[in-house]
Steps between C-alpha positions, in 0.01 A plus 500: 500500500331840548326527832126494457442844674740678272340337195147575626595881562656534163216320314219689690675833406498414125275714291148369501564207720350629825171611322464174319576285814258698712231473234549124507480501884195721524301364211605132500634417847852447386767505763769750390752328721442167326514672159840641595626172643411337165677761294805478750515128450486533120770770506713256701479237233289278728120552403271364782365159442131409564611313814672812620202715421293266709714594804416879459165525657575292815817699551375861465120472472444531884754788523329685204158462656599583858760774453534640142138536407392663830783742468405576145139558597598730774746704293232538217229600754715791606572618154264805500477569867646837586769472769562124444800546266771425746323195646415385144865520403602295812240240411630492148840434627376206707312363187824516294690325783231225518525457115879483540449211752264322261756529220784373725277200600437433127874510432538202734325284248788298378520473119443144382818516306711594807 
């Protein structure tokens, strides 16, 4: 079984994926981590069941709202501020680490077939 973080990095780097995923996030409120988890589960031959999907929001919703979204907001706020490049890069690194934590939490949802 491929580790979820390796899968997520490879998938996110695929041509067009990041742009499409961020459009879904920004325009429709999609959670890119959840999208990657669903794709990972499918790639592992264990598509998520409705019961497993019901576990997602309680598991990572509070983390997303308290950590990931504030980091994203701060990073985006610094985008065009001269002199903020280094700090923005550090915040982006923290945001990515927070997303990795969310993905690793999602990976703990045991496939129903296991």
